[in-house]
N, C-alpha and C positions, 0 to 999 in steps of 0.2 A: 658722115656724122660730125656735127660741129664739136668743138672742144668745150664750149661754154653755152649753156642755155640760160638766158636771162628771163626771169618770170616777173611780170609786173601786174599786180591787181589794180584795176582802175575803176573808181567810182566818182563821177562828177569832178574830174580833175582837170578840166579843160584849161583853167587859168594857168596851171604850171606844167601841163603835160608835154608841150613842145620842148621846153627846157630839158626835161628828163630824157626824152627820146633823142634830142640832138646830142646830148652828152654820151649816149650809147652809140649812135651812128658814127660819131667822130672819133671813136676809139681807135688807137693805133693797132690794136689787136682786132682782126677782122673775122676770125673763124668762130662766129657766134650765131645763135638763133635767138630771136627776140619774141617771146611769147607774151602777148598782151591779153589779159582777161578783162573784158569790158563787162563789169559786174552790174549790169542794169542801169547804166548812166542815163540821165535824162537831159544832160547838157550837151555841148558839142564834142565831147570826148570821142564818140564813135566816128564823127566826121574827121577829126584830126588823125585818128588811127588809120582810117581808110586812105587818107592822103599819103601817109608815110608808107603804108603797105604797097601802094602803087609805084612808089619810087625805089623801094628796097625789098627784094624778095626774101630777105632774112626775117621779115616780120610775119608772125603767125597771129591772126586775130581770132579770138574766141568770144563770141557774144553770148551772154546768159542772163537769166533773171537774177536779181540781186539776192545774194546768199551770204555775203560777208567776206572779209579778207582771208580767213582761214580756208573756206571752201574754194575761193579763187586760187589761192596758192596750191592747194591740193590738186585742182584741175591742171594747173601748170606743171606740176610734177608728173602727172599722168601723161602729158603730151611731150615732155622734155625728152630729147635724144642725146644731149651733150654728155661729155665725160663729167663735167662739173655743172652745178646749178648755182645761180646767184639770184637772190630775191631782192628786187628793188621796190621802193615805194614811188608812186607816180608823181609826187611833188618834190622829190629829191634829185640829186645829180651826182656824177662822179667825174674825177679828173680824167683827161684824155688818155693817159697811160695806165689807168687803173687795171684793166684786164690783162694787159701785157705783163705788168709787174706781178700781178697775182698768179697768172698762169705759169710764169717763169719760176716763181717761188714754189708752186706745186710740182712742177716738172723736175726740179732739182732734188726733191725729197720723196716724191710719190705719197705725199700726205693726203689723208682723207678729208681734212678740213684746212682751209687757208684763211688766215685772219688778217684783216687790214686795220689801219687807223681810221679815225673819223673826225669830222668837224661838225659841230652843231650850231644852229642858228636859233637858239632859244634863250629865254631869260634865265634858264638853269643850264648854262653852257657847260658841256662836258666833252672836252676834246682829248684825243689820244693819238700818240704817234709812236711808232717803233723805229729805233735808230739803226738796227741791224736785222739781217735775215737769220732766223734761228728756228730750230725744231724742238718740240717737246713731246715726250711719249707717256710719262706718268700722268695719271689723272690730276693729281694735285698741282702739277706744274702747268698743265693745260688750262686749268681753272684759274690759277694764279696769274698767269701772263695774259690771258684773254679778258680778265675782269668779268667773267661771264655771270657771276652772282649779282653784279651791279649794273653791268652794261651788256645785257644779253640780247642785243639787237640782232635780228636774223640777217639784216642787210650788211653786216660787217664781214660775212663769210662766203667763201666758195665751199660747197659741199660736193663730194663725189656722189654722183647719182646712184652708183652701186651701193654706197653706204646707206642711203635712205631706203632704197628698195630692199636690200638684204635684211635690214633691221626693222622694216615695216614702220618707218617714221613718217607720220603725218601730222598736220596741224589739227588741233581740237576745234571742231566747228561750233562747239557750244561756248567757246571763249571769245570775247571781244577785247580782252585785255590780258596781258601776260602770256598769251599763246606762243609768242615768239621766244620768250625767255625759257619756257618749259621745253619747247622744241630744241633749242640750242643746247641745253643741258643734256637732254637725251642723246643728241647727236655726238656731243663731246665724249660722253660716257662710252658710246659705241665705237668711237674712232680709234684707230691704231696710232696715228701720228698727226700732229697739228703744226702747221708751218705759219710763222709770223713774218710779215713782209714790210720792209721799211718804206717810208715815203709814199704810202698809198692812202688816199683820202676819199672817203664817202662823205658827201655833204648832206646832212639831215636838216631839213628846213621845217620850222614850226609852222603849222597850218591850222588856224583856229577853226576852219570849216571842215576839217577832216572828221571821220567817224569817231576817232578816239576823243576828240575835243568838243564833241557836240554838247549843246547846252541843255538838252532834254533831261529833266529831273530823274526819270526812270533809268535813262542811259547812265547817268552819273552813279546811281545806286548800284547798278550792275558792275560798273568799273571798280567801285570801291570793294564790292564783294569779291570780285575776281582778283583784285590786288591781294587780298588776304589769302585766296586760294593759291596764287603764285608764291606768296611769301611762305606759306606752309610747305608747298612742294620743294622749294629751295632748302628750307630748314631740314626737312626729312631727308632730302637727297644728300645734304652735307653730313648729316649724322650717319646715314647708311654707309657712306664712303670715307668716313674718318677724316673729313675736312671741315668739321663744324667750326673749328678755330678760324679757318680762312673765311667762311661765310660771315662770322661775327666781325672779323677784322675789316673786311671790305665794307660792311655796313657802317662801321665806325668811321672809316676814312671818308666815305660818301657823306656822312652826316656833318663832319667837321670841315669838309672841303667846300 
């Protein structure tokens, strides 16, 4: 059984896919399985995946009809056998020591969730770095230090597979936006402890051709609707758990930052 299962939904990502896969193959931490969900790609993504699978037996390729990123991630969870699960996007990449540092951070604390910093390549740059390794147990502290209300990106975390299975945590397949933020909040709520690891960087790359940034008018309408659904979920979550002040404070900081 590998220590980490890496789950990558892939839809027409041939332009960036090799960079993503190379960053995983070259990790200093080798005890991983790489589950690639080819979600009905019509470009050369499938060919690229086949070439990597021939060279590295840690690759598991799952071909399916296009059903969206949430369904692809759920398929990955079903196939994962690692102690921890990490969700990557096919157009992003990670530093070579990312998994080694993250797993070491988890191993020291037995945390259910391990949180990293990140670097964004967008016009709305939002970077985050942790200076020391620390652990939080109270919900308000986990939310405060993870910035989950404003930066609830699922790719920032390692999740214990047992945590997801035990709490029946899945991505909502009806959502094309905010699905990861909702998933992250549910996971943090269910977790016992959360570890924060210094000098770990996930590199998020802005891709105008991705599903989230598609120019289709109907698609944009759905994204706006689901943004409001996500906003309401966060607000209700904050009120139920007596952290409404934190939700408002994070939104304020994000607005002025």
